[in-house]
DSSP file (Angstrom, degrees, kcal/mol; ACC not computed):
  #  RESIDUE AA STRUCTURE BP1 BP2  ACC     N-H-->O    O-->H-N    N-H-->O    O-->H-N    TCO  KAPPA ALPHA  PHI   PSI    X-CA   Y-CA   Z-CA
    1    1 A M              0   0    0      0, 0.0    79,-0.8     0, 0.0     2,-0.3   0.000 360.0 360.0 360.0 149.7  113.1 -108.2   46.3
    2    2 A S  E     -A   79   0A   0     77,-0.2     2,-0.3     2,-0.0    77,-0.2  -0.905 360.0-162.0-133.8 163.1  113.0 -105.4   48.8
    3    3 A I  E     +A   78   0A   0     75,-2.5    75,-3.4    -2,-0.3     2,-0.3  -0.995   9.8 174.5-144.1 143.1  115.1 -104.3   51.7
    4    4 A W  E     +A   77   0A   0     -2,-0.3     2,-0.3    73,-0.2    73,-0.2  -0.993   2.7 179.2-147.2 151.9  114.5 -101.9   54.6
    5    5 A W  E     -A   76   0A   0     71,-2.0    71,-2.7    -2,-0.3     2,-0.4  -0.985  10.0-156.6-147.5 156.7  116.3 -100.8   57.7
    6    6 A S  E     -A   75   0A   0     -2,-0.3     2,-0.4    69,-0.2    69,-0.3  -1.000   5.3-164.1-138.0 139.0  115.7  -98.5   60.5
    7    7 A L  E     -A   74   0A   0     67,-3.1    67,-2.0    -2,-0.4     2,-0.6  -0.932  12.3-153.4-120.0 141.1  118.2  -96.7   62.9
    8    8 A H  E     -A   73   0A   0     -2,-0.4     2,-0.4    65,-0.2    65,-0.2  -0.977  31.7-175.0-112.4 114.8  117.5  -95.0   66.2
    9    9 A L  E     -A   72   0A   0     63,-3.3    63,-2.7    -2,-0.6     2,-0.1  -0.869  26.7-115.8-121.0 144.1  120.3  -92.4   66.5
   10   10 A R  E     -A   71   0A   0     -2,-0.4     2,-2.6    61,-0.2    61,-0.3  -0.479  39.3-106.1 -69.8 145.9  121.5  -90.0   69.1
   11   11 A R  S    S+     0   0    0     59,-3.2     2,-0.3    -2,-0.1    -1,-0.1  -0.440  79.1 123.8 -72.2  70.0  121.2  -86.3   68.2
   12   12 A E  S >  S-     0   0    0     -2,-2.6     3,-1.8     1,-0.1     4,-0.5  -0.962  72.5-119.4-131.0 149.7  125.0  -86.0   67.8
   13   13 A A  T >  S+     0   0    0     -2,-0.3     3,-1.4     1,-0.3    -1,-0.1   0.827 110.1  64.2 -57.5 -34.7  126.8  -84.7   64.7
   14   14 A A  T 3> S+     0   0    0      1,-0.3     4,-0.9     2,-0.2    -1,-0.3   0.673  90.0  67.7 -66.5 -15.6  128.7  -88.1   64.4
   15   15 A S  H <> S+     0   0    0     -3,-1.8     4,-2.3    -5,-0.2    -1,-0.3   0.784  88.2  67.6 -71.8 -27.1  125.4  -89.9   63.7
   16   16 A V  H <> S+     0   0    0     -3,-1.4     4,-2.2    -4,-0.5    -1,-0.2   0.955 102.1  41.3 -65.1 -51.0  125.0  -88.1   60.3
   17   17 A P  H  > S+     0   0    0      0, 0.0     4,-2.8     0, 0.0    -1,-0.2   0.828 112.1  58.8 -65.5 -26.8  127.9  -89.7   58.5
   18   18 A L  H  X S+     0   0    0     -4,-0.9     4,-1.9     2,-0.2    -2,-0.2   0.940 108.4  43.0 -63.9 -46.4  127.0  -93.1   60.1
   19   19 A A  H  X S+     0   0    0     -4,-2.3     4,-2.2     2,-0.2    -1,-0.2   0.913 114.7  51.7 -64.3 -41.6  123.5  -93.0   58.6
   20   20 A R  H  X S+     0   0    0     -4,-2.2     4,-2.8     1,-0.2    -2,-0.2   0.927 110.0  48.1 -59.6 -47.3  125.0  -91.8   55.2
   21   21 A R  H  X S+     0   0    0     -4,-2.8     4,-2.6     1,-0.2    -1,-0.2   0.866 109.8  52.0 -63.5 -36.4  127.5  -94.6   55.1
   22   22 A L  H  X S+     0   0    0     -4,-1.9     4,-2.2     2,-0.2    -1,-0.2   0.925 112.2  46.7 -63.0 -45.5  124.9  -97.2   55.9
   23   23 A L  H  X S+     0   0    0     -4,-2.2     4,-2.8     2,-0.2    -2,-0.2   0.947 113.1  48.1 -60.3 -51.4  122.7  -95.9   53.1
   24   24 A L  H  X S+     0   0    0     -4,-2.8     4,-2.9     1,-0.2    -2,-0.2   0.909 112.0  50.2 -57.6 -44.3  125.7  -95.8   50.6
   25   25 A G  H  X S+     0   0    0     -4,-2.6     4,-2.4     1,-0.2    -1,-0.2   0.897 111.3  48.3 -63.5 -39.8  126.7  -99.3   51.6
   26   26 A T  H  X S+     0   0    0     -4,-2.2     4,-2.4     2,-0.2    -2,-0.2   0.931 113.4  47.2 -64.0 -45.1  123.2 -100.6   51.1
   27   27 A M  H  X>S+     0   0    0     -4,-2.8     5,-2.5     2,-0.2     4,-1.6   0.918 112.7  49.4 -62.8 -45.3  122.9  -98.9   47.7
   28   28 A E  H  <5S+     0   0    0     -4,-2.9    -1,-0.2    -5,-0.2    -2,-0.2   0.925 113.1  46.6 -59.7 -46.3  126.3 -100.2   46.6
   29   29 A T  H  <5S+     0   0    0     -4,-2.4   124,-0.4     1,-0.2    -1,-0.2   0.877 113.2  48.6 -66.5 -38.0  125.5 -103.8   47.6
   30   30 A A  H  <5S-     0   0    0     -4,-2.4   124,-1.9    -5,-0.2   125,-0.3   0.743 115.8-114.9 -72.7 -23.3  122.0 -103.7   45.9
   31   31 A G  T  <5 +     0   0    0     -4,-1.6   118,-3.1     1,-0.2    -3,-0.2   0.743  52.1 166.3  95.0  26.6  123.6 -102.3   42.7
   32   32 A V  B   < -E  148   0B   0     -5,-2.5   116,-0.3   116,-0.2    -1,-0.2  -0.506  49.5 -91.9 -74.6 143.9  122.0  -98.9   42.6
   33   33 A D     >  -     0   0    0    114,-3.2     4,-2.2    -2,-0.2     3,-0.2  -0.280  34.6-127.9 -51.9 134.5  123.5  -96.3   40.1
   34   34 A P  H  > S+     0   0    0      0, 0.0     4,-2.5     0, 0.0     5,-0.2   0.829 106.2  55.7 -58.7 -35.2  126.2  -94.3   42.0
   35   35 A D  H  > S+     0   0    0      2,-0.2     4,-2.3     1,-0.2     5,-0.2   0.919 110.2  45.3 -66.0 -41.7  124.8  -90.9   40.9
   36   36 A I  H  > S+     0   0    0      2,-0.2     4,-2.4     1,-0.2     5,-0.2   0.925 112.4  51.7 -66.5 -42.0  121.4  -91.9   42.4
   37   37 A S  H  X S+     0   0    0     -4,-2.2     4,-2.2     1,-0.2    -2,-0.2   0.909 110.0  49.8 -59.2 -43.0  123.1  -93.2   45.6
   38   38 A F  H  X S+     0   0    0     -4,-2.5     4,-2.3     2,-0.2     5,-0.2   0.928 109.4  50.7 -60.3 -47.7  125.0  -89.9   45.9
   39   39 A D  H  X S+     0   0    0     -4,-2.3     4,-2.3     1,-0.2    -2,-0.2   0.928 113.6  44.7 -59.3 -45.0  121.9  -87.8   45.5
   40   40 A L  H  X S+     0   0    0     -4,-2.4     4,-2.4     1,-0.2    -1,-0.2   0.855 110.8  53.8 -69.7 -32.2  120.0  -89.8   48.2
   41   41 A S  H  X S+     0   0    0     -4,-2.2     4,-2.3    -5,-0.2    -1,-0.2   0.885 110.5  47.1 -69.1 -37.6  123.0  -89.8   50.6
   42   42 A V  H  X S+     0   0    0     -4,-2.3     4,-2.3     2,-0.2    -2,-0.2   0.922 112.7  48.8 -67.9 -43.9  123.2  -86.0   50.4
   43   43 A A  H  X S+     0   0    0     -4,-2.3     4,-2.2    -5,-0.2    -2,-0.2   0.904 112.3  48.9 -61.2 -41.2  119.5  -85.6   50.9
   44   44 A L  H  X S+     0   0    0     -4,-2.4     4,-2.6     2,-0.2     5,-0.2   0.915 108.4  54.0 -64.6 -41.5  119.7  -88.0   53.9
   45   45 A S  H  X S+     0   0    0     -4,-2.3     4,-2.8     1,-0.2    -2,-0.2   0.920 109.7  47.8 -58.2 -44.8  122.6  -86.1   55.3
   46   46 A E  H  X S+     0   0    0     -4,-2.3     4,-2.0     1,-0.2    -1,-0.2   0.904 112.2  48.2 -61.0 -44.4  120.6  -82.9   55.2
   47   47 A A  H  X S+     0   0    0     -4,-2.2     4,-1.7     2,-0.2    -2,-0.2   0.887 114.1  47.3 -66.0 -38.6  117.6  -84.4   56.8
   48   48 A C  H  X S+     0   0    0     -4,-2.6     4,-2.6     2,-0.2    -2,-0.2   0.917 109.0  53.3 -68.4 -44.7  119.7  -85.9   59.6
   49   49 A A  H  X S+     0   0    0     -4,-2.8     4,-2.4    -5,-0.2     5,-0.2   0.893 108.5  51.1 -57.3 -39.9  121.6  -82.7   60.2
   50   50 A N  H  X S+     0   0    0     -4,-2.0     4,-2.9     2,-0.2     5,-0.4   0.887 109.9  49.4 -62.9 -40.7  118.2  -81.0   60.6
   51   51 A A  H  X S+     0   0    0     -4,-1.7     4,-1.6     2,-0.2    -2,-0.2   0.881 112.3  48.4 -68.6 -36.0  117.1  -83.6   63.1
   52   52 A V  H  < S+     0   0    0     -4,-2.6    -2,-0.2     2,-0.2    -1,-0.2   0.919 120.0  37.3 -66.5 -44.2  120.4  -83.2   65.1
   53   53 A E  H  < S+     0   0    0     -4,-2.4    -2,-0.2    -5,-0.2    -3,-0.2   0.887 136.4  14.2 -76.3 -42.0  120.1  -79.4   65.1
   54   54 A H  H  < S+     0   0    0     -4,-2.9    39,-0.3    -5,-0.2    -3,-0.2   0.457  98.9  94.9-115.4  -5.2  116.4  -78.9   65.6
   55   55 A G     <  +     0   0    0     -4,-1.6    35,-1.5    -5,-0.4     2,-0.4   0.292  64.4  84.5 -84.6   8.6  115.0  -82.2   66.6
   56   56 A G        -     0   0    0     -3,-0.1     2,-0.7    33,-0.1     9,-0.2  -0.843  67.6-132.4-116.3 151.9  114.9  -82.1   70.4
   57   57 A A        -     0   0    0     -2,-0.4     9,-2.0     7,-0.3     2,-1.2  -0.865  16.5-160.5 -97.5 113.5  112.4  -80.7   72.9
   58   58 A A        +     0   0    0     -2,-0.7     3,-0.1     7,-0.3     7,-0.1  -0.730  25.6 158.6 -94.4  88.3  114.2  -78.5   75.4
   59   59 A T  S    S+     0   0    0     -2,-1.2    -1,-0.2     1,-0.2    -2,-0.0   0.780  77.6  36.2 -82.9 -26.8  111.7  -78.4   78.3
   60   60 A D  S    S-     0   0    0      2,-0.2    -1,-0.2    -3,-0.2    -2,-0.1   0.320 113.2-108.7-107.6   9.9  114.2  -77.6   81.0
   61   61 A G  S    S+     0   0    0      1,-0.3    -3,-0.1    -3,-0.1    -2,-0.1   0.392  78.6 128.8  81.3  -5.9  116.4  -75.3   78.9
   62   62 A A  S >  S-     0   0    0      1,-0.1     3,-1.8     2,-0.0    -1,-0.3  -0.593  71.2 -96.4 -82.2 145.3  119.2  -77.9   78.9
   63   63 A P  T 3  S+     0   0    0      0, 0.0    -1,-0.1     0, 0.0    -3,-0.0  -0.315 111.8  22.1 -56.9 139.6  120.8  -78.9   75.7
   64   64 A G  T 3  S-     0   0    0      5,-0.1    -7,-0.3    -8,-0.1     5,-0.1   0.109  95.5-150.5  89.5 -25.1  119.2  -82.1   74.4
   65   65 A G    <   +     0   0    0     -3,-1.8    -7,-0.3    -9,-0.2     5,-0.1  -0.201  53.0   4.0  62.0-144.8  116.0  -81.6   76.3
   66   66 A T  S >  S-     0   0    0     -9,-2.0     3,-1.2     1,-0.1     4,-0.4  -0.217  82.6-100.1 -71.2 162.0  114.0  -84.5   77.4
   67   67 A P  G >  S+     0   0    0      0, 0.0     3,-1.3     0, 0.0     4,-0.1   0.849 124.6  55.2 -54.1 -37.5  115.2  -88.1   76.9
   68   68 A G  G >  S+     0   0    0      1,-0.3     3,-0.8     2,-0.1    22,-0.1   0.796 102.8  57.4 -64.7 -27.7  112.9  -88.4   73.8
   69   69 A G  G <  S+     0   0    0     -3,-1.2    -1,-0.3   -12,-0.2    21,-0.1   0.475  89.8  74.2 -81.7  -2.4  114.5  -85.4   72.3
   70   70 A E  G <  S+     0   0    0     -3,-1.3   -59,-3.2    -4,-0.4     2,-0.3   0.472  97.8  44.5 -88.3  -2.8  118.0  -86.9   72.4
   71   71 A A  E <   -A   10   0A   0     -3,-0.8    19,-0.5   -61,-0.3     2,-0.3  -0.883  56.9-167.4-137.2 166.4  117.4  -89.3   69.5
   72   72 A Y  E     -A    9   0A   0    -63,-2.7   -63,-3.3    -2,-0.3     2,-0.4  -0.955  19.9-124.8-146.8 167.3  115.9  -89.4   66.0
   73   73 A R  E     -AB   8  88A   0     15,-2.9    15,-2.8    -2,-0.3     2,-0.4  -0.941  13.4-167.9-123.8 138.8  115.0  -92.2   63.7
   74   74 A V  E     -AB   7  87A   0    -67,-2.0   -67,-3.1    -2,-0.4     2,-0.4  -0.991   9.5-179.2-121.4 128.2  116.0  -92.9   60.1
   75   75 A T  E     -AB   6  86A   0     11,-2.6    11,-2.8    -2,-0.4     2,-0.4  -0.996   4.5-169.1-128.0 132.9  114.2  -95.6   58.0
   76   76 A A  E     -AB   5  85A   0    -71,-2.7   -71,-2.0    -2,-0.4     2,-0.4  -0.978   1.3-168.8-124.2 135.3  115.1  -96.5   54.5
   77   77 A Y  E     -AB   4  84A   0      7,-2.9     7,-2.7    -2,-0.4     2,-0.6  -0.989   6.3-172.2-123.2 122.6  113.0  -98.7   52.1
   78   78 A L  E     +AB   3  83A   0    -75,-3.4   -75,-2.5    -2,-0.4     2,-0.4  -0.962  21.6 159.5-109.4 113.3  114.2 -100.0   48.8
   79   79 A D  E >   -AB   2  82A   0      3,-2.5     3,-1.8    -2,-0.6     2,-0.2  -0.975  60.2 -43.8-140.1 121.4  111.3 -101.7   47.0
   80   80 A G  T 3  S-     0   0    0    -79,-0.8    76,-0.2    -2,-0.4    74,-0.0  -0.408 123.1 -19.8  58.9-126.1  111.2 -102.3   43.3
   81   81 A D  T 3  S+     0   0    0     -2,-0.2    65,-3.2    74,-0.1     2,-0.4   0.062 122.4  81.9-101.5  22.7  112.5  -99.2   41.5
   82   82 A C  E <   -BC  79 145A   0     -3,-1.8    -3,-2.5    63,-0.3     2,-0.4  -0.969  54.7-160.5-132.9 145.4  111.9  -96.8   44.4
   83   83 A C  E     -BC  78 144A   0     61,-2.3    61,-1.9    -2,-0.4     2,-0.5  -0.993  11.1-169.4-120.2 129.7  113.8  -95.8   47.5
   84   84 A R  E     -BC  77 143A   0     -7,-2.7    -7,-2.9    -2,-0.4     2,-0.4  -0.973   2.3-171.4-117.9 131.8  111.9  -94.1   50.3
   85   85 A I  E     -BC  76 142A   0     57,-2.9    57,-2.5    -2,-0.5     2,-0.4  -0.975   1.1-170.7-123.7 137.5  113.7  -92.5   53.3
   86   86 A E  E     -BC  75 141A   0    -11,-2.8   -11,-2.6    -2,-0.4     2,-0.5  -0.992   5.4-169.6-131.0 132.0  112.1  -91.1   56.4
   87   87 A V  E     -BC  74 140A   0     53,-2.7    53,-2.4    -2,-0.4     2,-0.4  -0.981  11.7-174.7-121.5 121.8  113.7  -89.1   59.1
   88   88 A T  E     +BC  73 139A   0    -15,-2.8   -15,-2.9    -2,-0.5     2,-0.2  -0.948   4.8 174.8-120.4 132.7  111.7  -88.6   62.3
   89   89 A D        -     0   0    0     49,-2.4   -17,-0.1    -2,-0.4   -33,-0.1  -0.713  34.5-127.5-125.5-178.4  112.6  -86.4   65.3
   90   90 A S        +     0   0    0    -35,-1.5    47,-0.3   -19,-0.5   -33,-0.1  -0.036  66.9 116.9-119.4  29.1  110.9  -85.4   68.5
   91   91 A G  S    S-     0   0    0    -35,-0.2   -34,-0.2    45,-0.1   -36,-0.2   0.107  85.8 -74.6 -83.8-159.7  111.4  -81.6   68.2
   92   92 A P  S    S-     0   0    0      0, 0.0    43,-0.2     0, 0.0    45,-0.1   0.553  73.5-125.4 -80.3  -6.8  109.1  -78.7   67.9
   93   93 A G        -     0   0    0    -39,-0.3    45,-0.2    43,-0.1    39,-0.1  -0.235  37.8 -44.8  91.6 175.9  108.2  -79.5   64.3
   94   94 A F        -     0   0    0     43,-0.2    38,-0.0     1,-0.1    43,-0.0  -0.504  62.4 -98.5 -81.0 150.2  108.4  -77.5   61.1
   95   95 A P    >>  -     0   0    0      0, 0.0     3,-1.6     0, 0.0     4,-1.4  -0.380  40.9-108.6 -59.2 148.2  107.2  -73.9   60.8
   96   96 A P  H 3> S+     0   0    0      0, 0.0     4,-1.8     0, 0.0     5,-0.2   0.844 117.3  58.7 -49.9 -40.2  103.6  -73.8   59.3
   97   97 A H  H 34 S+     0   0    0      1,-0.2     4,-0.5     2,-0.2    -3,-0.0   0.783 104.2  53.4 -65.4 -24.7  104.9  -72.3   56.0
   98   98 A T  H X4 S+     0   0    0     -3,-1.6     3,-0.7     2,-0.2    -1,-0.2   0.945 112.2  39.8 -75.1 -47.4  107.2  -75.3   55.5
   99   99 A V  H 3< S+     0   0    0     -4,-1.4    -2,-0.2     1,-0.2    -1,-0.2   0.743 115.7  53.4 -75.5 -20.3  104.6  -78.1   55.9
  100  100 A A  T 3< S+     0   0    0     -4,-1.8    -1,-0.2    -5,-0.3     2,-0.2   0.588  79.5 119.9 -86.5  -9.2  102.0  -76.0   53.9
  101  101 A R    <   +     0   0    0     -3,-0.7    29,-0.2    -4,-0.5    -3,-0.0  -0.375  27.4 164.9 -62.8 121.9  104.4  -75.6   50.9
  102  102 A Q        +     0   0    0     -2,-0.2    -1,-0.2     2,-0.1    -3,-0.0   0.445  60.8  53.8-112.7  -6.7  102.9  -77.1   47.8
  103  103 A S  S    S-     0   0    0      1,-0.2     3,-0.1     0, 0.0     0, 0.0  -0.734  99.6 -72.3-122.7 171.0  105.1  -75.5   45.3
  104  104 A P        -     0   0    0      0, 0.0    -1,-0.2     0, 0.0    -2,-0.1  -0.165  67.5 -80.8 -57.7 160.8  108.9  -75.2   44.8
  105  105 A P        -     0   0    0      0, 0.0     3,-0.1     0, 0.0     5,-0.1  -0.216  56.4 -92.4 -61.8 153.4  110.8  -73.0   47.2
  106  106 A A    >   -     0   0    0      1,-0.1     3,-2.1    -3,-0.1     4,-0.2  -0.292  53.5 -85.1 -64.2 150.4  110.7  -69.2   46.5
  107  107 A P  T 3  S+     0   0    0      0, 0.0    -1,-0.1     0, 0.0     0, 0.0  -0.285 118.2  25.6 -55.4 138.9  113.6  -67.8   44.4
  108  108 A G  T >  S+     0   0    0     -3,-0.1     3,-1.8     4,-0.0     4,-0.3   0.358  82.2 121.1  87.4  -5.3  116.6  -67.0   46.6
  109  109 A A  G X   +     0   0    0     -3,-2.1     3,-1.4     1,-0.3    10,-0.1   0.849  68.7  61.8 -59.0 -34.3  115.6  -69.6   49.2
  110  110 A A  G 3  S+     0   0    0      1,-0.3    -1,-0.3    -4,-0.2     6,-0.1   0.685 101.2  54.0 -66.9 -16.6  119.0  -71.3   48.7
  111  111 A Y  G <  S+     0   0    0     -3,-1.8    -1,-0.3     5,-0.0    -2,-0.2   0.420  83.2 110.5-100.8   1.6  120.8  -68.2   49.8
  112  112 A R  S <  S-     0   0    0     -3,-1.4     4,-0.2    -4,-0.3    -4,-0.0  -0.315  79.4-115.1 -71.1 160.9  119.0  -67.8   53.1
  113  113 A E  S    S+     0   0    0      2,-0.1     2,-0.3     3,-0.0    -1,-0.1   0.840  97.0  17.6 -66.6 -35.2  120.9  -68.3   56.3
  114  114 A S  S    S+     0   0    0      1,-0.1    -2,-0.1     2,-0.1    -1,-0.0  -0.888 105.0  50.4-133.7 163.8  118.8  -71.3   57.3
  115  115 A G     >  +     0   0    0     -2,-0.3     4,-1.4    -5,-0.0     3,-0.3   0.404  67.8 117.9  91.4  -3.6  116.4  -73.7   55.4
  116  116 A R  H  >  +     0   0    0      1,-0.2     4,-2.4     2,-0.2     5,-0.2   0.835  69.2  60.8 -66.3 -32.1  118.8  -74.5   52.6
  117  117 A G  H  > S+     0   0    0      1,-0.2     4,-2.4     2,-0.2    -1,-0.2   0.888 102.6  50.5 -63.3 -38.3  118.9  -78.2   53.5
  118  118 A L  H  > S+     0   0    0     -3,-0.3     4,-2.0     1,-0.2    -1,-0.2   0.901 110.8  49.5 -67.2 -39.3  115.2  -78.5   52.9
  119  119 A C  H  X S+     0   0    0     -4,-1.4     4,-1.8     2,-0.2    -2,-0.2   0.902 110.4  50.9 -62.8 -40.1  115.6  -76.9   49.5
  120  120 A L  H  X S+     0   0    0     -4,-2.4     4,-2.1     2,-0.2     5,-0.2   0.909 107.5  52.1 -65.7 -42.2  118.4  -79.3   48.7
  121  121 A I  H  X S+     0   0    0     -4,-2.4     4,-2.1     1,-0.2    -1,-0.2   0.926 109.1  51.2 -56.6 -43.8  116.4  -82.3   49.7
  122  122 A E  H  < S+     0   0    0     -4,-2.0    -1,-0.2     1,-0.2    -2,-0.2   0.855 111.3  47.9 -66.1 -32.9  113.6  -81.1   47.4
  123  123 A E  H  < S+     0   0    0     -4,-1.8    -1,-0.2     1,-0.2    -2,-0.2   0.839 115.7  42.9 -71.6 -34.4  116.1  -80.7   44.5
  124  124 A L  H  < S+     0   0    0     -4,-2.1     2,-0.2    -5,-0.1    -2,-0.2   0.728 107.8  63.2 -88.0 -24.9  117.7  -84.1   44.9
  125  125 A A  S  < S-     0   0    0     -4,-2.1    19,-0.2    -5,-0.2     3,-0.1  -0.626  71.9-135.7-101.8 160.4  114.5  -86.3   45.5
  126  126 A D  S    S+     0   0    0     17,-2.3     2,-0.3     1,-0.3    18,-0.2   0.820  93.4  15.1 -81.6 -32.8  111.6  -87.0   43.2
  127  127 A H  E     -D  143   0A   0     16,-1.5    16,-2.5     2,-0.0     2,-0.4  -0.986  69.5-175.2-146.2 133.0  109.0  -86.5   45.9
  128  128 A V  E     -D  142   0A   0     -2,-0.3     2,-0.4    14,-0.2    14,-0.2  -0.962   4.1-172.6-129.7 143.6  109.3  -84.8   49.3
  129  129 A R  E     -D  141   0A   0     12,-2.6    12,-2.5    -2,-0.4     2,-0.5  -0.989   4.3-167.4-137.0 131.1  106.9  -84.4   52.2
  130  130 A F  E     +D  140   0A   0     -2,-0.4     2,-0.3    10,-0.2    10,-0.2  -0.961  22.9 162.9-110.0 127.5  107.4  -82.3   55.4
  131  131 A R  E     -D  139   0A   0      8,-2.2     8,-2.8    -2,-0.5     2,-0.3  -0.987  29.4-133.4-147.6 157.4  104.9  -83.0   58.1
  132  132 A N  E     -D  138   0A   0     -2,-0.3     6,-0.2     6,-0.2   -39,-0.0  -0.824   4.8-149.9-107.8 146.6  104.5  -82.4   61.8
  133  133 A R  E >>  -D  137   0A   0      4,-3.4     3,-3.6    -2,-0.3     4,-1.0  -0.916  39.7-116.4-109.6  99.3  103.3  -84.9   64.5
  134  134 A P  T 34 S-     0   0    0      0, 0.0   -41,-0.1     0, 0.0     4,-0.0  -0.056  92.6  -4.3 -45.8 121.1  101.7  -82.6   67.0
  135  135 A G  T 34 S+     0   0    0    -43,-0.2   -42,-0.1   -44,-0.1   -45,-0.0   0.475 129.3  70.9  75.4   3.2  103.5  -82.7   70.2
  136  136 A R  T <4 S-     0   0    0     -3,-3.6     2,-0.2     1,-0.3   -45,-0.1   0.415  98.1-105.2-133.5  -0.5  105.8  -85.4   68.9
  137  137 A G  E  <  - D   0 133A   0     -4,-1.0    -4,-3.4   -47,-0.3    -1,-0.3  -0.682  42.4 -48.2 115.1-166.6  108.2  -83.8   66.3
  138  138 A A  E     - D   0 132A   0     -6,-0.2   -49,-2.4    -2,-0.2     2,-0.4  -0.751  33.5-154.0-116.9 158.8  108.7  -83.6   62.6
  139  139 A V  E     -CD  88 131A   0     -8,-2.8    -8,-2.2    -2,-0.3     2,-0.5  -0.997   3.0-167.7-133.8 127.0  108.9  -86.1   59.7
  140  140 A V  E     -CD  87 130A   0    -53,-2.4   -53,-2.7    -2,-0.4     2,-0.4  -0.981  12.9-179.8-112.1 121.4  110.8  -85.7   56.5
  141  141 A T  E     +CD  86 129A   0    -12,-2.5   -12,-2.6    -2,-0.5     2,-0.4  -0.981   3.1 173.0-122.2 129.3  109.9  -88.3   53.8
  142  142 A F  E     -CD  85 128A   0    -57,-2.5   -57,-2.9    -2,-0.4     2,-0.3  -0.998  12.0-161.2-140.7 145.7  111.5  -88.4   50.4
  143  143 A D  E     -CD  84 127A   0    -16,-2.5   -17,-2.3    -2,-0.4   -16,-1.5  -0.854   4.7-174.0-119.2 153.8  111.4  -90.8   47.5
  144  144 A K  E     -C   83   0A   0    -61,-1.9   -61,-2.3    -2,-0.3     2,-0.3  -0.971  27.7-121.6-147.2 134.3  113.6  -91.3   44.5
  145  145 A I  E     -C   82   0A   0     -2,-0.3     2,-0.3   -63,-0.2   -63,-0.3  -0.581  38.2-130.4 -70.2 133.5  113.2  -93.5   41.5
  146  146 A L        -     0   0    0    -65,-3.2     2,-0.4    -2,-0.3    -1,-0.1  -0.614  16.7-160.3 -94.2 146.6  116.2  -95.8   41.3
  147  147 A K        -     0   0    0     -2,-0.3  -114,-3.2  -114,-0.2     2,-0.3  -0.932  21.1-140.5-115.7 149.5  118.5  -96.6   38.4
  148  148 A W  B     -E   32   0B   0     -2,-0.4  -116,-0.2  -116,-0.3     2,-0.2  -0.795   7.1-123.7-117.1 152.3  120.5  -99.7   38.5
  149  149 A R    >   -     0   0    0   -118,-3.1     3,-1.5    -2,-0.3     6,-0.1  -0.489  53.3 -81.3 -76.0 157.5  124.0 -100.8   37.5
  150  150 A E  T 3  S+     0   0    0      1,-0.3    -1,-0.1    -2,-0.2  -119,-0.0  -0.433 119.1  16.0 -60.4 133.0  124.3 -103.8   35.1
  151  151 A G  T 3  S+     0   0    0      1,-0.2    -1,-0.3    -2,-0.1    -2,-0.0   0.689  87.2 176.2  75.3  21.1  123.9 -107.1   37.0
  152  152 A A    <   -     0   0    0     -3,-1.5     3,-0.4  -121,-0.2  -121,-0.2  -0.270  31.2-135.9 -57.5 139.2  122.4 -105.4   40.1
  153  153 A L  S    S+     0   0    0   -124,-0.4  -122,-0.2  -123,-0.3  -123,-0.1   0.901  99.5  31.0 -65.5 -42.6  121.3 -107.8   42.8
  154  154 A L  S    S+     0   0    0   -124,-1.9    -1,-0.2  -125,-0.1   -74,-0.1   0.329  80.2 145.6-102.1   9.1  118.0 -106.2   43.6
  155  155 A K        -     0   0    0     -3,-0.4   -74,-0.1  -125,-0.3     2,-0.0  -0.200  55.4-112.1 -56.6 131.2  117.0 -104.8   40.2
  156  156 A A              0   0    0    -76,-0.2    -1,-0.1     1,-0.1    -8,-0.1  -0.326 360.0 360.0 -63.4 140.0  113.3 -104.9   39.8
  157  157 A S              0   0    0     -3,-0.1    -1,-0.1    -2,-0.0    -2,-0.1   0.493 360.0 360.0 -96.6 360.0  112.2 -107.3   37.1
């Protein structure tokens, strides 16, 4: 059995805990191990916080920019023993060095003023991809292999 959901959220700080709670509730109901659920919820929170902070196109200089820049999308897929989460925004996209990164972050990256959230996502997930959609924003996709509690409803057979 598999489950997926998608949210279209306003770029407001209050949307971050909403997405996190929905993910945690889904994981709890499905029977995912709490440690795995926590890791995924922190990674999701970081991705959403980035979308809220950086995900809008400000064409007129006003906060929030154009209507398309006022929202972002979160999609979560639980299928078999894997969870995939994707956060898509309509901002300027990632800097080229972020999407070109093929290796772990440089030493000390966790201590920089910005960019720590991306490092945290990479530490908490099994596979991460940062990509740009030219003229349409950025996408963060991350996967994690699931562990299940005894008697879990969606446990892969």
